[in-house]
Structure formats: C-alpha cells, structure tokens
C-alpha positions in Angstrom: 11.8 111.6 -34.9 15.5 110.7 -34.2 17.1 107.6 -35.6 15.5 104.4 -34.2 18.1 102.4 -32.4 18.2 98.6 -33.2 15.9 96.7 -30.9 15.3 93.0 -30.3 12.1 91.9 -28.6 11.6 88.4 -27.2 8.3 86.6 -26.7 7.7 83.0 -25.7 8.0 81.8 -29.3 9.4 84.7 -31.3 12.3 87.0 -31.7 11.3 90.4 -33.2 14.3 92.1 -34.8 15.3 94.7 -37.4 15.3 93.4 -41.0 18.7 92.3 -42.5 19.8 92.1 -46.1 19.7 88.3 -45.8 15.9 88.5 -45.2 15.1 89.1 -48.9 14.1 85.6 -49.9 11.9 85.1 -46.8 10.1 88.4 -47.4 9.5 87.4 -51.0 8.1 84.0 -50.0 5.6 85.7 -47.7 4.6 88.6 -50.0 4.4 86.6 -53.2 1.6 84.5 -51.7 -1.7 85.9 -53.1 -3.5 84.6 -50.0 -1.3 86.7 -47.8 -1.6 89.7 -50.1 -5.4 89.5 -50.5 -6.2 92.4 -48.2 -3.0 94.4 -48.7 -3.0 97.8 -50.6 -0.7 96.2 -53.2 -0.6 93.0 -55.3 1.4 89.9 -54.6 5.1 90.3 -55.4 6.4 88.9 -58.6 10.2 89.6 -58.2 12.5 88.7 -55.3 14.1 92.2 -55.8 11.0 93.6 -54.2 12.3 92.2 -50.9 15.6 94.1 -51.4 13.5 97.3 -51.9 11.6 96.7 -48.7 14.8 96.1 -46.8 16.3 99.3 -48.2 13.2 101.3 -47.2 13.3 99.7 -43.7 16.9 100.7 -43.3 16.1 104.3 -44.4 13.1 104.2 -42.0 15.3 103.2 -39.0 17.8 106.0 -39.8 15.2 108.7 -40.4 13.0 107.6 -37.5 10.0 107.2 -39.7 9.5 103.4 -39.3 10.6 100.4 -37.4 9.8 97.3 -39.4 10.5 94.1 -37.4 11.0 90.6 -38.6 9.0 87.9 -36.8 11.4 85.0 -36.3 10.6 81.7 -34.8 12.9 81.2 -31.8 12.9 77.4 -32.2 14.0 77.4 -35.9 15.3 80.9 -36.8 12.8 81.1 -39.6 11.4 84.5 -40.6 7.6 84.1 -40.7 6.3 87.6 -40.9 6.8 91.3 -40.2 5.3 93.9 -38.0 5.7 97.5 -39.0 5.2 100.6 -36.8 5.6 103.5 -39.1 4.5 107.1 -39.9 5.8 108.2 -36.5 4.6 111.7 -35.5 6.9 112.8 -32.6 4.9 115.9 -31.6 1.7 113.9 -31.3 3.4 110.7 -30.0 1.4 108.7 -32.7 2.2 106.1 -35.3 0.6 103.6 -37.5 1.1 99.8 -37.5 0.8 97.1 -40.1 1.8 93.4 -40.3 2.1 90.4 -42.5 2.3 86.7 -41.6 3.1 83.7 -43.8 -0.2 81.8 -44.4 1.2 78.6 -43.1 1.4 80.2 -39.6 -2.1 81.7 -39.5 -4.3 80.9 -36.6 -1.5 80.0 -34.2 -1.4 83.2 -32.2 2.0 84.5 -33.6 0.6 87.9 -34.6 -1.1 88.3 -31.2 2.2 87.5 -29.5 4.2 89.9 -31.7 1.6 92.6 -31.5 1.5 92.5 -27.7 5.3 92.8 -27.5 5.4 95.6 -30.1 2.6 97.6 -28.5 4.2 97.3 -25.1 7.5 98.6 -26.5 5.8 101.5 -28.4 3.9 102.7 -25.4 6.5 102.1 -22.7 9.8 102.6 -24.4 8.9 105.0 -27.3 6.3 106.9 -25.2 3.6 106.7 -27.9 0.2 107.9 -27.0 -1.8 106.6 -29.9 -1.4 103.8 -32.4 -3.5 103.5 -35.6 -4.2 100.8 -38.1 -6.2 100.7 -41.3 -7.4 97.5 -42.7 -9.7 96.1 -45.4 -13.0 95.5 -43.5 -13.4 92.1 -45.2 -10.3 91.0 -43.4 -12.1 89.6 -40.3 -9.0 88.0 -38.9 -7.2 91.3 -38.8 -10.2 93.1 -37.3 -10.4 90.4 -34.5 -6.6 90.7 -33.8 -6.9 94.5 -33.5 -10.0 94.2 -31.2 -8.2 91.6 -29.0 -5.4 94.1 -28.6 -7.8 96.7 -27.4 -8.1 98.8 -30.7 -11.4 100.5 -31.2 -13.0 100.8 -34.7 -13.1 104.5 -35.3 -14.0 105.0 -38.9 -14.8 103.7 -42.3 -13.8 105.0 -45.8 -15.5 103.5 -48.8 -13.6 102.9 -52.0 -10.2 104.2 -50.6 -8.0 101.8 -52.5 -7.9 100.3 -55.9 -5.8 97.1 -55.8 -5.4 94.9 -58.9 -8.4 96.7 -60.4 -10.6 96.0 -57.4 -12.1 98.9 -55.4 -11.6 98.4 -51.7 -12.8 100.1 -48.5 -10.9 100.9 -45.3 -11.8 100.4 -41.7 -9.8 102.6 -39.3 -8.8 101.4 -35.8 -7.1 103.3 -32.9 -5.5 102.3 -29.6 -4.8 104.9 -26.9 -2.0 104.5 -24.4 -4.6 104.7 -21.5 -6.6 101.8 -23.2 -3.4 99.7 -23.4 -2.4 100.4 -19.8 -5.9 99.6 -18.5 -6.2 96.3 -20.4 
C-alpha cells in the first residue's frame, strides 16, 4: 500500500489522530495497566520506552502503508485515552485487521463504539476496504460485544493460539464485509 496520509477523524466526544512522539507517557499509562492488557497477546508494559517503540512502529506503518494507528483523544480535555489500529493492509484484497485499547477508567462509556464507527466508516468509504478482520481472546466478552454491535460476524476459533505470560490462550476470529457495513 502507498504511504498513509495523516488523517484526523472527529466524533461527538473524540478526536482520532495519528500518534505523536509526545504520546509516549499516555500510551505507557494505558498499556502498563494489567487490567487493560489482560486479553492482549503481550504482557503489561514495564518501561515507558515501550511507548517510544510503539510510536516508532506507528510512524513506520504510516510511511509504509502497513498500519494506521490512531490516538483516541477526548475533545473536551485533550487527553489520550486509547488507540485504534487498522493494520496488516492488503491492497490487492482491500482487507485489513483492526485492534484497539482503551484506558480502563473509560470502559463502559461508549468511547470505543464511537471510535470504531468513525474508523470503520473511514476504512470502507475513504480507503475502499472490502473486509476488516479482528481476532480477540474469546473470554473478552466486552470486545466480542463491541465487534458484534459494529456488525462483525464470528467466523472462527483457534484453540491455544497464544501463550501470554505462560498462559495458553485461544483466539476468536471476526470479520466485517463492506456490504454488511453499508447495510447496517
């Protein structure tokens, strides 16, 4: 894919924008929380430099066209509360994957639904995606409900796909087709 041009999306309560070098501490605060990281494929961060590494990878992803990680920023306060990451773009197949993280203090308030709606709309309408995929830990019921609210269909299950912190974890696969999004 070609380089991804900087984009800013606005929702009622959020601004979604590219990551900046100044986001390191906010990312560390989110990803060092073991509650947030419970169902991730990695462990809670232990070093703020991990935020620098994520930002460096995001910048590389923008320029290579392989990913488009967006910061979720509260419009009212300017505080970064999470990220949403379309990635693994396949130009020929007009397909990508999506992942997300949200600070636990902001769970249950609809922020991820708001961010997901805006991001999916952008991916289908502006980037001409045909299919968007997500894989989650099936024990993460909140994530499954979010995907299903957005119109994703559960398409598969892989037992013992990940080993995180010594724990063997399964994966549930979800997919959303452009026609499903347009008809919702």
